[in-house]
C-alpha positions in Angstrom: 46.9 97.1 88.4 47.4 98.1 91.9 48.5 101.6 92.9 52.0 100.2 94.0 52.4 98.4 90.7 51.2 101.6 88.9 53.8 103.6 91.0 56.6 101.3 90.4 56.0 101.1 86.6 55.7 105.0 86.2 57.9 105.8 83.3 60.4 108.7 84.0 62.5 108.5 81.0 61.9 106.7 77.7 64.1 107.0 74.6 64.4 104.4 72.0 65.2 101.2 73.9 66.0 103.1 77.0 63.2 102.7 79.6 63.7 104.2 83.1 61.0 103.6 85.6 60.7 104.0 89.4 61.3 100.2 89.7 64.4 100.6 87.4 65.7 103.3 89.8 65.1 101.0 92.9 67.0 98.2 91.1 69.8 100.4 90.3 70.1 101.6 93.9 70.0 97.9 94.9 72.9 97.0 92.6 74.9 100.0 94.0 74.3 98.9 97.7 75.1 95.2 96.9 78.3 96.4 95.1 79.4 98.3 98.1 78.7 95.6 100.5 80.7 93.1 98.4 83.6 95.6 98.3 83.6 96.0 102.0 83.8 92.2 102.5 86.5 91.8 100.0 88.5 94.7 101.5 88.2 93.0 105.0 89.2 89.7 103.4 92.4 91.3 101.9 93.0 93.1 105.2 92.9 89.9 107.4 95.0 88.0 104.8 97.6 90.6 104.7 97.7 90.6 108.5 98.2 86.9 108.7 101.1 87.1 106.2 102.5 90.3 107.8 101.9 92.4 104.5 101.7 96.0 104.5 98.5 97.7 103.2 100.6 98.9 100.2 101.3 95.3 99.3 97.7 94.3 98.5 95.8 97.6 97.8 96.6 97.7 94.3 95.4 94.2 93.7 92.2 95.2 95.6 91.8 98.2 93.4 91.9 96.0 90.4 89.2 93.8 91.7 87.2 96.9 92.8 87.3 98.2 89.3 86.1 94.9 87.9 83.2 94.7 90.2 82.3 98.2 89.3 82.4 97.1 85.7 80.1 94.3 86.5 77.7 96.7 88.4 77.7 99.1 85.5 76.9 96.3 83.1 73.9 95.3 85.3 72.6 98.9 85.5 72.8 99.1 81.6 70.7 96.0 81.4 68.1 97.4 83.9 67.6 100.5 81.8 67.3 98.6 78.5 70.7 99.1 76.9 71.8 96.0 74.8 75.3 95.3 76.3 76.1 92.6 73.9 75.7 95.1 70.9 77.8 97.7 72.9 80.6 95.2 73.3 80.4 94.0 69.7 80.6 97.7 68.4 83.7 98.3 70.6 85.6 95.1 69.9 87.9 96.6 67.4 88.6 99.4 69.8 89.2 96.9 72.6 91.6 94.8 70.5 93.7 97.9 69.5 93.7 99.0 73.1 94.8 95.6 74.2 97.8 95.7 71.9 98.6 99.2 72.9 98.6 98.4 76.6 100.2 95.0 76.3 103.4 95.9 78.1 101.4 97.8 80.7 99.5 94.6 81.5 102.6 92.6 81.4 104.3 94.8 84.0 101.3 94.8 86.1 100.7 91.1 86.3 104.5 90.6 86.9 104.0 93.0 89.9 101.1 90.8 91.1 103.3 87.7 90.8 106.2 89.3 92.8 103.6 90.4 95.3 102.4 87.0 96.1 105.4 85.0 95.6 107.5 87.3 97.7 110.7 86.3 95.9 112.1 89.8 95.9 111.6 92.2 98.8 112.5 95.8 99.7 116.2 95.8 100.8 117.3 93.0 98.5 120.4 93.4 96.3 120.1 92.4 92.8 122.3 92.3 89.7 120.5 93.1 86.5 121.1 91.4 83.1 123.4 94.4 82.1 125.6 93.8 85.1 124.3 96.8 87.2 124.1 96.1 90.9 120.9 97.7 92.4 119.4 97.7 95.9 115.6 97.6 95.9 114.1 100.6 97.8 110.5 100.4 96.8 108.1 98.0 95.0 104.9 99.0 93.0 102.5 97.1 90.9 104.2 98.0 87.6 107.5 99.3 88.5 110.2 98.9 91.4 112.6 101.4 92.5 116.3 100.8 93.2 119.4 102.6 93.9 122.8 101.7 92.3 126.2 102.0 93.8 126.5 105.6 92.5 123.4 106.4 94.4 121.5 106.9 91.1 117.8 105.9 91.4 116.7 103.3 88.8 113.1 102.6 87.6 112.8 98.9 86.9 109.8 97.3 85.0 108.6 94.4 87.1 108.4 92.3 83.9 112.3 92.3 83.9 112.3 90.3 87.2 110.1 87.5 85.4 111.7 87.6 81.9 115.5 88.5 82.6 118.2 86.4 84.1 118.7 88.3 87.4 121.3 87.4 90.4 119.9 88.7 93.8 121.1 88.5 97.3 118.3 88.4 100.0 119.0 91.0 102.6 118.6 88.5 105.4 120.6 85.9 103.6 123.7 86.3 105.8 127.2 86.2 104.4 128.2 85.8 100.8 131.6 84.9 99.3 133.6 87.3 97.3 137.1 87.3 95.6 140.1 89.4 94.7 142.6 88.4 92.2 146.2 89.3 92.6 149.5 88.3 90.9 153.0 88.1 92.5 156.4 87.7 91.0 157.8 84.2 90.1 160.1 83.0 92.9 157.9 84.5 95.7 157.4 82.4 98.8 153.9 81.0 98.1 153.2 80.1 101.7 154.0 83.6 102.7 151.9 85.0 100.0 148.9 82.9 101.1 149.3 83.9 104.8 149.7 87.6 103.9 146.5 87.6 101.7 144.5 85.9 104.4 145.8 88.4 107.0 145.0 91.4 104.8 141.3 90.2 104.5 141.0 89.5 108.2 142.2 93.1 109.0 139.0 94.4 107.6 136.1 94.8 110.1 133.5 93.7 107.4 135.1 90.5 106.5 133.2 87.6 108.4 135.1 85.9 111.0 132.8 82.9 110.9 134.6 81.5 107.8 138.3 81.9 107.4 139.3 83.4 104.1 141.0 81.2 101.7 144.0 82.1 99.4 144.7 79.8 96.5 147.1 79.6 93.5 144.9 79.5 90.5 147.2 79.7 87.6 150.8 80.3 86.3 150.5 83.6 84.2 152.8 84.9 81.7 154.6 87.1 84.3 153.1 86.2 87.6 151.9 83.6 90.0 148.2 84.3 90.0 146.4 84.0 93.4 142.8 84.3 94.3 141.7 85.5 97.8 138.2 84.4 98.9 136.5 85.9 101.8 132.9 86.1 103.2 131.0 89.3 104.2 127.6 90.6 105.1 128.3 93.7 103.1 126.8 93.1 99.7 125.9 96.4 98.3 129.0 98.3 98.9 131.4 95.4 98.5 133.6 97.2 95.9 134.6 99.6 98.7 135.4 96.7 101.0 137.6 95.1 98.3 139.3 98.4 97.7 140.2 98.6 101.4 141.4 95.1 101.4 143.7 95.8 98.4 145.2 98.6 100.3 145.9 96.2 103.2 147.4 93.6 100.6 149.7 96.3 99.2 150.8 97.4 102.7 151.6 93.8 103.9 153.2 92.9 100.5 155.7 95.9 100.9 156.3 94.9 104.5 157.0 91.3 103.7 159.0 92.0 100.6 156.5 90.5 98.1 156.6 91.8 94.6 153.7 92.5 92.3 155.2 92.2 88.8 154.4 94.1 85.6 154.2 92.3 82.2 157.7 92.1 80.6 159.2 90.2 77.6 162.7 89.1 76.9 163.7 89.8 73.3 166.6 87.7 72.0 168.6 89.3 69.1 170.7 87.2 66.7 
């Protein structure tokens, strides 16, 4: 045995199956260096891919962190093998713990992988307005790997698990989608001039600055109610999140013009015939 071989095989620590020599230390250092180099290349690859797709660092950093921890785990496994620890026995001994842990963090992982799907598919973005399954309208203000933040029409901040976007039925409007159609229902008294009602409703909509002029509003007679002719006003607008305020202001316009044109909004009434 040469002096170099003797030096490399010099035993520093020996306990049961654990055997740490100078060569073991060098191998461990090599594993650490290779791990660092791999992570640098992966981070560069993520950075370049994000730049090509115009993604912010926050969009891909969490996914990079997951890969980093996985590579660290592989490196740690190699190190245990180098010093003589039987990794298979370690895994077998902790299998019950891993199963229990997996059940406990099932929802956590579901939310996490849902966030990864949303990140790469880019179906929902910050600024989009969504209608949740419970009917609540929310504007997305921030997106993370597990949760997204939104603000509702009462300016209440809502924490939304990303799995909701995958499993629930959600209606959403893209921020850059352009104009969307909305409706207002209104009833007028029987005997009203339907042509005048139609023109008045359209005029009331066009008076509002947030109603799109690209598409002319539509007024249609949709049904004959018990005590009213039921009209529906359809209009288009870029305003999606605060649309209830727009509708309210149009309703004020309708009421003002109805009073001006002598159009009556009826109240429910019944005729009782006595014998």
